[in-house]
FIGU-203750 format. One record per residue (C-alpha): residue in one letter; residue number from 1; x negated, y, z. Coordinates in steps of 0.1 Angstrom, whole numbers, always signed. Layout:
<recs>
@resn=a&resi=NUM&x=X&y=Y&z=Z
...
</recs>
This chain:
<recs>
@resn=x&resi=1&x=+818&y=+794&z=-93
@resn=x&resi=2&x=+822&y=+778&z=-132
@resn=x&resi=3&x=+795&y=+753&z=-120
@resn=x&resi=4&x=+807&y=+744&z=-87
@resn=x&resi=5&x=+843&y=+740&z=-104
@resn=x&resi=6&x=+828&y=+720&z=-136
@resn=x&resi=7&x=+807&y=+697&z=-104
@resn=x&resi=8&x=+837&y=+688&z=-88
@resn=x&resi=9&x=+856&y=+678&z=-123
@resn=x&resi=10&x=+826&y=+655&z=-135
@resn=x&resi=11&x=+819&y=+637&z=-103
@resn=x&resi=12&x=+859&y=+625&z=-104
@resn=x&resi=13&x=+848&y=+598&z=-140
@resn=x&resi=14&x=+884&y=+576&z=-126
@resn=x&resi=15&x=+906&y=+567&z=-104
@resn=x&resi=16&x=+911&y=+544&z=-74
@resn=x&resi=17&x=+937&y=+525&z=-58
@resn=x&resi=18&x=+933&y=+504&z=-22
@resn=x&resi=19&x=+956&y=+471&z=-14
@resn=x&resi=20&x=+985&y=+494&z=+4
@resn=x&resi=21&x=+1008&y=+483&z=+30
@resn=x&resi=22&x=+989&y=+448&z=+38
@resn=x&resi=23&x=+988&y=+443&z=+79
@resn=x&resi=24&x=+949&y=+454&z=+87
@resn=x&resi=25&x=+943&y=+419&z=+116
@resn=x&resi=26&x=+939&y=+430&z=+148
@resn=x&resi=27&x=+947&y=+462&z=+144
@resn=x&resi=28&x=+958&y=+477&z=+177
@resn=x&resi=29&x=+993&y=+496&z=+174
@resn=x&resi=30&x=+1015&y=+522&z=+195
@resn=x&resi=31&x=+1053&y=+510&z=+201
@resn=x&resi=32&x=+1064&y=+525&z=+171
@resn=x&resi=33&x=+1041&y=+503&z=+152
@resn=x&resi=34&x=+1016&y=+525&z=+134
@resn=x&resi=35&x=+980&y=+518&z=+143
@resn=x&resi=36&x=+969&y=+536&z=+174
@resn=x&resi=37&x=+934&y=+556&z=+166
@resn=x&resi=38&x=+924&y=+558&z=+199
@resn=x&resi=39&x=+922&y=+522&z=+210
@resn=x&resi=40&x=+890&y=+503&z=+226
@resn=x&resi=41&x=+867&y=+501&z=+194
@resn=x&resi=42&x=+865&y=+461&z=+190
@resn=x&resi=43&x=+829&y=+438&z=+196
@resn=x&resi=44&x=+819&y=+410&z=+174
@resn=x&resi=45&x=+815&y=+375&z=+192
@resn=x&resi=46&x=+782&y=+388&z=+200
@resn=x&resi=47&x=+790&y=+411&z=+219
@resn=x&resi=48&x=+782&y=+445&z=+201
@resn=x&resi=49&x=+800&y=+465&z=+184
@resn=x&resi=50&x=+825&y=+460&z=+154
@resn=x&resi=51&x=+822&y=+483&z=+126
@resn=x&resi=52&x=+839&y=+465&z=+103
@resn=x&resi=53&x=+861&y=+482&z=+82
@resn=x&resi=54&x=+878&y=+500&z=+60
@resn=x&resi=55&x=+865&y=+543&z=+63
@resn=x&resi=56&x=+872&y=+578&z=+50
@resn=x&resi=57&x=+846&y=+605&z=+50
@resn=x&resi=58&x=+867&y=+628&z=+72
@resn=x&resi=59&x=+871&y=+659&z=+48
@resn=x&resi=60&x=+861&y=+696&z=+61
@resn=x&resi=61&x=+891&y=+714&z=+67
@resn=x&resi=62&x=+902&y=+744&z=+53
@resn=x&resi=63&x=+894&y=+769&z=+77
@resn=x&resi=64&x=+856&y=+757&z=+73
@resn=x&resi=65&x=+858&y=+757&z=+31
@resn=x&resi=66&x=+876&y=+792&z=+39
@resn=x&resi=67&x=+841&y=+802&z=+60
@resn=x&resi=68&x=+818&y=+790&z=+31
@resn=x&resi=69&x=+835&y=+793&z=-5
@resn=x&resi=70&x=+852&y=+829&z=+7
@resn=x&resi=71&x=+876&y=+838&z=-26
@resn=x&resi=72&x=+860&y=+813&z=-43
@resn=x&resi=73&x=+877&y=+787&z=-24
@resn=x&resi=74&x=+916&y=+794&z=-46
@resn=x&resi=75&x=+894&y=+788&z=-81
@resn=x&resi=76&x=+881&y=+755&z=-66
@resn=x&resi=77&x=+917&y=+741&z=-57
@resn=x&resi=78&x=+928&y=+755&z=-87
@resn=x&resi=79&x=+898&y=+735&z=-110
@resn=x&resi=80&x=+898&y=+703&z=-88
@resn=x&resi=81&x=+913&y=+670&z=-102
@resn=x&resi=82&x=+935&y=+649&z=-83
@resn=x&resi=83&x=+916&y=+628&z=-50
@resn=x&resi=84&x=+889&y=+655&z=-54
@resn=x&resi=85&x=+902&y=+684&z=-41
@resn=x&resi=86&x=+877&y=+703&z=-14
@resn=x&resi=87&x=+904&y=+683&z=+14
@resn=x&resi=88&x=+894&y=+655&z=+7
@resn=x&resi=89&x=+855&y=+653&z=+7
@resn=x&resi=90&x=+829&y=+668&z=+29
@resn=x&resi=91&x=+810&y=+699&z=+24
@resn=x&resi=92&x=+779&y=+681&z=+24
@resn=x&resi=93&x=+789&y=+667&z=-11
@resn=x&resi=94&x=+788&y=+702&z=-19
@resn=x&resi=95&x=+753&y=+708&z=-9
@resn=x&resi=96&x=+736&y=+684&z=+23
@resn=x&resi=97&x=+712&y=+720&z=+31
@resn=x&resi=98&x=+749&y=+739&z=+34
@resn=x&resi=99&x=+737&y=+747&z=+74
@resn=x&resi=100&x=+710&y=+762&z=+59
@resn=x&resi=101&x=+703&y=+803&z=+51
@resn=x&resi=102&x=+686&y=+801&z=+17
@resn=x&resi=103&x=+659&y=+814&z=+28
@resn=x&resi=104&x=+657&y=+789&z=+59
@resn=x&resi=105&x=+666&y=+756&z=+31
@resn=x&resi=106&x=+631&y=+729&z=+36
@resn=x&resi=107&x=+626&y=+728&z=-5
@resn=x&resi=108&x=+592&y=+727&z=-11
@resn=x&resi=109&x=+586&y=+744&z=-47
@resn=x&resi=110&x=+586&y=+711&z=-65
@resn=x&resi=111&x=+624&y=+704&z=-52
@resn=x&resi=112&x=+634&y=+742&z=-57
@resn=x&resi=113&x=+616&y=+742&z=-97
@resn=x&resi=114&x=+644&y=+708&z=-103
@resn=x&resi=115&x=+672&y=+721&z=-83
@resn=x&resi=116&x=+672&y=+750&z=-105
@resn=x&resi=117&x=+670&y=+732&z=-138
@resn=x&resi=118&x=+698&y=+715&z=-127
@resn=x&resi=119&x=+717&y=+746&z=-121
@resn=x&resi=120&x=+715&y=+755&z=-153
@resn=x&resi=121&x=+725&y=+715&z=-169
@resn=x&resi=122&x=+756&y=+728&z=-156
@resn=x&resi=123&x=+764&y=+692&z=-143
@resn=x&resi=124&x=+757&y=+675&z=-182
@resn=x&resi=125&x=+727&y=+655&z=-157
@resn=x&resi=126&x=+751&y=+643&z=-133
@resn=x&resi=127&x=+744&y=+605&z=-128
@resn=x&resi=128&x=+783&y=+596&z=-129
@resn=x&resi=129&x=+783&y=+618&z=-163
@resn=x&resi=130&x=+760&y=+590&z=-172
@resn=x&resi=131&x=+777&y=+559&z=-152
@resn=x&resi=132&x=+751&y=+559&z=-131
@resn=x&resi=133&x=+755&y=+554&z=-94
@resn=x&resi=134&x=+755&y=+586&z=-71
@resn=x&resi=135&x=+732&y=+573&z=-47
@resn=x&resi=136&x=+729&y=+581&z=-11
@resn=x&resi=137&x=+746&y=+599&z=+9
@resn=x&resi=138&x=+771&y=+610&z=-20
@resn=x&resi=139&x=+789&y=+576&z=-14
@resn=x&resi=140&x=+800&y=+590&z=+18
@resn=x&resi=141&x=+809&y=+623&z=+11
@resn=x&resi=142&x=+836&y=+624&z=-17
@resn=x&resi=143&x=+867&y=+608&z=-17
@resn=x&resi=144&x=+863&y=+574&z=-24
@resn=x&resi=145&x=+865&y=+547&z=+5
@resn=x&resi=146&x=+836&y=+524&z=+20
@resn=x&resi=147&x=+839&y=+489&z=+33
@resn=x&resi=148&x=+818&y=+475&z=+64
@resn=x&resi=149&x=+816&y=+436&z=+68
@resn=x&resi=150&x=+801&y=+430&z=+94
@resn=x&resi=151&x=+783&y=+393&z=+102
@resn=x&resi=152&x=+752&y=+379&z=+122
@resn=x&resi=153&x=+718&y=+386&z=+106
@resn=x&resi=154&x=+739&y=+405&z=+76
@resn=x&resi=155&x=+759&y=+444&z=+68
@resn=x&resi=156&x=+770&y=+443&z=+40
@resn=x&resi=157&x=+788&y=+480&z=+29
@resn=x&resi=158&x=+809&y=+485&z=-2
@resn=x&resi=159&x=+815&y=+522&z=-19
@resn=x&resi=160&x=+846&y=+522&z=-40
@resn=x&resi=161&x=+825&y=+555&z=-56
@resn=x&resi=162&x=+811&y=+532&z=-83
@resn=x&resi=163&x=+819&y=+500&z=-71
@resn=x&resi=164&x=+785&y=+497&z=-55
@resn=x&resi=165&x=+778&y=+481&z=-24
@resn=x&resi=166&x=+744&y=+475&z=+3
@resn=x&resi=167&x=+724&y=+451&z=+23
@resn=x&resi=168&x=+717&y=+456&z=+56
@resn=x&resi=169&x=+697&y=+428&z=+69
@resn=x&resi=170&x=+700&y=+421&z=+108
@resn=x&resi=171&x=+676&y=+389&z=+107
@resn=x&resi=172&x=+648&y=+402&z=+120
@resn=x&resi=173&x=+627&y=+413&z=+92
@resn=x&resi=174&x=+613&y=+444&z=+79
@resn=x&resi=175&x=+609&y=+469&z=+52
@resn=x&resi=176&x=+581&y=+459&z=+30
@resn=x&resi=177&x=+551&y=+487&z=+24
@resn=x&resi=178&x=+554&y=+485&z=-9
@resn=x&resi=179&x=+584&y=+483&z=-35
@resn=x&resi=180&x=+582&y=+466&z=-72
@resn=x&resi=181&x=+620&y=+476&z=-81
@resn=x&resi=182&x=+625&y=+507&z=-65
@resn=x&resi=183&x=+668&y=+507&z=-66
@resn=x&resi=184&x=+692&y=+530&z=-69
@resn=x&resi=185&x=+708&y=+520&z=-30
@resn=x&resi=186&x=+671&y=+515&z=-19
@resn=x&resi=187&x=+663&y=+483&z=+7
@resn=x&resi=188&x=+678&y=+486&z=+47
@resn=x&resi=189&x=+669&y=+467&z=+72
@resn=x&resi=190&x=+690&y=+473&z=+105
@resn=x&resi=191&x=+684&y=+467&z=+144
@resn=x&resi=192&x=+713&y=+477&z=+177
@resn=x&resi=193&x=+703&y=+499&z=+203
@resn=x&resi=194&x=+729&y=+492&z=+230
@resn=x&resi=195&x=+757&y=+504&z=+209
@resn=x&resi=196&x=+740&y=+520&z=+185
@resn=x&resi=197&x=+734&y=+508&z=+148
@resn=x&resi=198&x=+705&y=+519&z=+132
@resn=x&resi=199&x=+701&y=+518&z=+95
@resn=x&resi=200&x=+662&y=+523&z=+77
@resn=x&resi=201&x=+660&y=+522&z=+42
@resn=x&resi=202&x=+630&y=+533&z=+15
@resn=x&resi=203&x=+630&y=+517&z=-18
@resn=x&resi=204&x=+649&y=+543&z=-40
@resn=x&resi=205&x=+639&y=+557&z=-76
@resn=x&resi=206&x=+643&y=+591&z=-77
@resn=x&resi=207&x=+674&y=+584&z=-106
@resn=x&resi=208&x=+699&y=+602&z=-81
@resn=x&resi=209&x=+706&y=+634&z=-61
@resn=x&resi=210&x=+713&y=+639&z=-28
@resn=x&resi=211&x=+752&y=+664&z=-36
@resn=x&resi=212&x=+771&y=+678&z=-64
@resn=x&resi=213&x=+745&y=+713&z=-62
@resn=x&resi=214&x=+722&y=+686&z=-73
@resn=x&resi=215&x=+693&y=+691&z=-50
@resn=x&resi=216&x=+670&y=+661&z=-58
@resn=x&resi=217&x=+642&y=+636&z=-40
@resn=x&resi=218&x=+612&y=+619&z=-47
@resn=x&resi=219&x=+612&y=+573&z=-47
@resn=x&resi=220&x=+594&y=+583&z=-10
@resn=x&resi=221&x=+620&y=+589&z=+3
@resn=x&resi=222&x=+633&y=+569&z=+38
@resn=x&resi=223&x=+662&y=+577&z=+52
@resn=x&resi=224&x=+679&y=+566&z=+84
@resn=x&resi=225&x=+713&y=+559&z=+96
@resn=x&resi=226&x=+732&y=+561&z=+129
@resn=x&resi=227&x=+761&y=+544&z=+133
@resn=x&resi=228&x=+787&y=+544&z=+165
@resn=x&resi=229&x=+820&y=+530&z=+166
@resn=x&resi=230&x=+835&y=+560&z=+188
@resn=x&resi=231&x=+865&y=+543&z=+196
@resn=x&resi=232&x=+892&y=+514&z=+168
@resn=x&resi=233&x=+898&y=+544&z=+146
@resn=x&resi=234&x=+867&y=+568&z=+142
@resn=x&resi=235&x=+829&y=+561&z=+128
@resn=x&resi=236&x=+799&y=+585&z=+141
@resn=x&resi=237&x=+775&y=+585&z=+113
@resn=x&resi=238&x=+744&y=+600&z=+112
@resn=x&resi=239&x=+718&y=+605&z=+85
@resn=x&resi=240&x=+681&y=+618&z=+88
@resn=x&resi=241&x=+664&y=+623&z=+54
@resn=x&resi=242&x=+626&y=+624&z=+54
@resn=x&resi=243&x=+609&y=+635&z=+22
@resn=x&resi=244&x=+576&y=+649&z=+25
@resn=x&resi=245&x=+576&y=+649&z=-9
@resn=x&resi=246&x=+599&y=+675&z=-18
@resn=x&resi=247&x=+610&y=+693&z=+17
@resn=x&resi=248&x=+587&y=+707&z=+42
@resn=x&resi=249&x=+603&y=+687&z=+71
@resn=x&resi=250&x=+634&y=+662&z=+74
@resn=x&resi=251&x=+669&y=+672&z=+76
@resn=x&resi=252&x=+702&y=+657&z=+92
@resn=x&resi=253&x=+736&y=+659&z=+81
@resn=x&resi=254&x=+766&y=+647&z=+101
@resn=x&resi=255&x=+791&y=+621&z=+88
@resn=x&resi=256&x=+821&y=+613&z=+110
@resn=x&resi=257&x=+846&y=+590&z=+95
@resn=x&resi=258&x=+884&y=+576&z=+99
@resn=x&resi=259&x=+896&y=+544&z=+100
@resn=x&resi=260&x=+919&y=+535&z=+70
@resn=x&resi=261&x=+943&y=+514&z=+82
@resn=x&resi=262&x=+964&y=+488&z=+63
@resn=x&resi=263&x=+944&y=+495&z=+33
@resn=x&resi=264&x=+914&y=+479&z=+15
@resn=x&resi=265&x=+888&y=+492&z=-11
@resn=x&resi=266&x=+895&y=+484&z=-48
@resn=x&resi=267&x=+880&y=+487&z=-77
@resn=x&resi=268&x=+864&y=+517&z=-92
@resn=x&resi=269&x=+847&y=+513&z=-133
@resn=x&resi=270&x=+842&y=+545&z=-156
@resn=x&resi=271&x=+852&y=+521&z=-189
@resn=x&resi=272&x=+868&y=+552&z=-209
@resn=x&resi=273&x=+839&y=+572&z=-211
@resn=x&resi=274&x=+842&y=+593&z=-246
@resn=x&resi=275&x=+824&y=+621&z=-231
@resn=x&resi=276&x=+786&y=+615&z=-231
@resn=x&resi=277&x=+779&y=+620&z=-270
@resn=x&resi=278&x=+797&y=+658&z=-265
@resn=x&resi=279&x=+770&y=+671&z=-243
@resn=x&resi=280&x=+749&y=+694&z=-255
@resn=x&resi=281&x=+778&y=+705&z=-279
@resn=x&resi=282&x=+795&y=+739&z=-281
</recs>
């Protein structure tokens, strides 16, 4: 349990903020002026659903955390830093395989070995500990927001966590067969299947991990994301991970998001890091 608490603390590398109380253009509102998140989803000029907006992951409910953590939940709540409480993140931030029974987890022995070593490291080798990007899917799962900017030919996703971004090309190009420069967030192309935005990503390096628990991935990882804007204020995101080097089969997680109305993304950098020199010292 001490390891779990430490992971929550280590991920919270700096505070975040957004523009406050600036009205979101085009936001439908109720009679009392509040955002109407159940209004019809907006459309782009080309007729496709417009995914643009500032989005926050729908946190896992307290009831679900109680089921998952039991009596350990009280300790987690007591030790989690402000803004990184379990009630602000998805359960998949803890483990993308949390829905599997331990004996059914599709990890190959090579992945299990790395996973075990990371558990023993007590967070010292977390990318965020060393000011490196936390990668996919963690950028969607933690308390920081992300901002989608949809344009013809290109959709950009800006992640408040780490101040990183992705370019998703929708201009008809396909993914390369080989990658000379593997990337922390990979290379992405997207297409529309009716009202579903489907994104394929490959070309990752192996320096990030799926979750706080430390589940690894190889450079051969391929990710398929499916975005559907259910209504004005709700975005459904399904992510499927296929990494035959480390996992026996692909697996999928559902990550719904809620629109953060009248707010914006803000920069987030770890400019006061003073802890790495003490890693490994007693």
